[in-house]
C-alpha positions as CSV (number, residue, x, y, z in Angstrom):
1,M,0.0,0.0,0.0
2,I,2.8,2.4,0.8
3,A,4.7,1.5,-2.4
4,K,1.6,2.2,-4.5
5,T,0.9,5.5,-2.7
6,I,4.5,6.6,-3.4
7,M,4.2,5.5,-7.1
8,F,1.0,7.5,-7.3
9,L,2.5,10.7,-5.8
10,S,5.5,10.4,-8.1
11,S,3.3,10.0,-11.2
12,Y,1.8,13.4,-10.4
13,S,5.1,15.1,-9.6
14,P,5.3,16.8,-13.0
15,V,1.9,18.3,-12.7
16,F,2.7,19.4,-9.1
17,I,5.7,21.3,-10.5
18,L,3.6,22.9,-13.2
19,L,0.9,23.9,-10.7
20,A,3.6,25.3,-8.3
21,F,4.5,27.7,-11.1
22,Q,0.9,28.5,-12.1
23,V,-0.8,29.2,-8.9
24,K,-0.8,32.8,-7.6
25,D,-0.7,32.5,-3.8
26,L,2.5,31.6,-2.0
27,P,1.1,28.9,0.4
28,A,-0.2,26.9,-2.6
29,K,3.1,27.2,-4.4
30,W,4.8,25.7,-1.3
31,V,2.2,22.9,-1.0
32,F,2.5,21.9,-4.7
33,G,6.3,22.3,-4.6
34,A,6.5,20.0,-1.5
35,L,4.2,17.4,-3.1
36,A,6.5,17.4,-6.2
37,V,9.6,17.0,-4.0
38,V,7.9,14.2,-2.0
39,G,7.0,12.4,-5.2
40,L,10.5,12.8,-6.8
41,A,12.3,11.7,-3.6
42,G,9.8,9.0,-3.0
43,I,10.2,7.2,-6.3
44,A,14.0,7.4,-6.1
45,T,14.0,6.0,-2.6
46,L,11.4,3.3,-3.5
47,L,13.4,2.1,-6.4
48,S,16.6,2.0,-4.4
49,W,15.0,0.3,-1.5
50,T,13.4,-2.3,-3.7
51,R,16.7,-3.2,-5.3
52,Q,18.0,-4.0,-1.8
53,K,15.5,-6.8,-1.5
54,A,16.3,-10.3,-2.8
55,A,15.5,-10.8,-6.4
56,T,13.4,-13.7,-7.7
57,T,14.0,-15.5,-11.0
58,F,11.1,-15.4,-13.5
59,V,10.5,-16.7,-17.0
60,I,8.8,-14.3,-19.4
61,V,5.8,-16.1,-21.0
62,S,4.3,-13.2,-22.8
63,R,4.9,-9.4,-23.0
64,R,3.4,-6.2,-24.3
65,D,4.4,-2.6,-24.0
66,A,2.2,-0.7,-21.5
67,G,3.3,2.7,-22.7
68,A,-0.1,3.4,-24.3
69,E,-1.6,3.3,-20.9
70,V,0.6,6.2,-19.9
71,A,-0.8,8.3,-22.7
72,G,-4.3,7.7,-21.4
73,F,-3.2,8.5,-17.9
74,L,-1.8,11.9,-19.0
75,A,-5.4,13.0,-19.7
76,G,-5.8,13.1,-15.9
77,Y,-3.3,15.9,-15.9
78,L,-5.7,18.1,-17.8
79,L,-8.1,18.9,-14.9
80,P,-5.7,21.0,-12.8
81,L,-4.0,22.4,-15.9
82,I,-7.0,23.7,-17.8
83,T,-8.7,25.3,-14.9
84,L,-8.9,29.0,-15.7
85,N,-8.9,30.3,-12.2
86,K,-6.1,28.7,-10.2
87,S,-6.8,30.4,-7.0
88,G,-9.6,30.4,-4.4
89,A,-11.3,27.8,-2.3
90,D,-13.1,26.2,-5.3
91,F,-9.9,25.4,-7.1
92,Y,-8.3,23.9,-4.1
93,W,-11.3,21.9,-3.1
94,A,-11.7,20.6,-6.7
95,S,-8.0,19.8,-7.0
96,G,-7.9,18.0,-3.6
97,T,-11.0,16.0,-4.4
98,F,-9.6,15.0,-7.8
99,L,-6.3,13.9,-6.3
100,A,-8.1,11.9,-3.5
101,L,-10.3,10.1,-6.0
102,A,-7.3,9.4,-8.4
103,L,-5.3,8.0,-5.4
104,I,-8.2,5.7,-4.4
105,V,-8.5,4.4,-7.9
106,A,-4.8,4.1,-8.5
107,V,-4.0,2.3,-5.3
108,G,-7.0,0.0,-5.5
109,S,-6.3,-1.0,-9.1
110,S,-3.3,-2.0,-11.2
111,M,-2.8,1.5,-12.6
112,V,-0.1,2.6,-10.1
113,Q,2.7,1.5,-12.4
114,V,1.4,3.8,-15.1
115,N,3.8,6.5,-14.3
116,P,5.2,9.2,-16.7
117,L,8.0,9.9,-14.3
118,L,9.4,6.4,-14.9
119,Y,9.7,7.2,-18.6
120,L,11.5,10.4,-17.8
121,M,13.9,8.3,-15.7
122,R,14.5,6.1,-18.9
123,Y,12.5,3.1,-17.7
124,K,9.8,1.4,-19.7
125,V,6.8,-0.5,-18.3
126,L,5.8,-3.8,-19.8
127,A,2.8,-6.0,-19.1
128,V,4.2,-9.5,-18.8
129,D,3.0,-12.9,-17.9
130,T,5.6,-14.8,-15.8
131,E,6.3,-18.2,-14.5
132,A,8.7,-19.0,-11.6
133,E,11.9,-20.4,-13.0
134,H,12.0,-23.3,-10.6
135,G,9.5,-25.3,-12.6
136,T,6.1,-24.3,-11.2
137,R,3.5,-23.6,-13.9
138,L,1.8,-20.9,-11.9
139,R,1.4,-18.1,-14.5
140,M,1.1,-14.5,-13.1
141,S,0.2,-11.3,-14.9
142,R,2.3,-8.4,-13.7
143,Y,3.9,-5.2,-14.8
144,L,7.7,-5.1,-15.2
145,I,9.7,-1.9,-14.8
146,T,12.8,-2.2,-16.8
147,R,15.4,-0.3,-18.9
148,R,15.9,-3.2,-21.3
149,D,13.4,-5.0,-23.4
150,V,12.6,-8.7,-22.7
151,R,11.8,-11.6,-25.0
152,I,9.4,-14.4,-24.6
153,G,11.2,-17.3,-22.9
154,E,13.8,-15.0,-21.4
155,V,14.8,-15.7,-17.8
156,I,15.1,-12.6,-15.7
157,D,15.8,-11.6,-12.1
158,A,13.3,-9.1,-10.6
159,H,12.5,-7.5,-7.3
160,R,8.8,-7.3,-6.2
161,L,7.8,-3.6,-5.9
162,A,4.2,-4.5,-5.2
163,A,2.1,-7.6,-5.6
164,D,1.5,-6.9,-9.3
165,V,4.6,-4.8,-10.1
166,L,8.2,-6.1,-10.6
167,L,11.4,-4.1,-10.9
168,R,14.0,-5.8,-13.1
169,A,17.3,-6.4,-11.3
170,K,20.3,-4.7,-13.1
171,G,18.2,-2.6,-15.4
């Protein structure tokens, strides 16, 4: 749950930065700036911490690029950016409600890994089906965060970031 919350905050870090520059009042600039810093530091810490855990070996059974899901996710950036009046209680109430609803949906679903910040960090996200290498035939659908592509049948080592999200060891 904590990992998914950090992934969510980091996915909105770019929009928090944009809002910090666009809002007019100083307290809001500090809030959006702080949210951006928390998201950026959070993803770096989460990836580093996850790599400290033991990796598990998996066989890639199928794969597809999940990048198109990121494009759809970017539409969620539009609400706070197209609001004409970026000040006043109505704007802050609407922005807070939108972010709370987006957090609930993201953490409760498998959308947490859809994160534009990962692409800025030169990662790609693949939807993969895996089997454990040690011979079990239990097939699992997951998302793999990686800097290198994978092929069907390839054996990889990966760290578990969340139940349905893997971080490839060594790239």
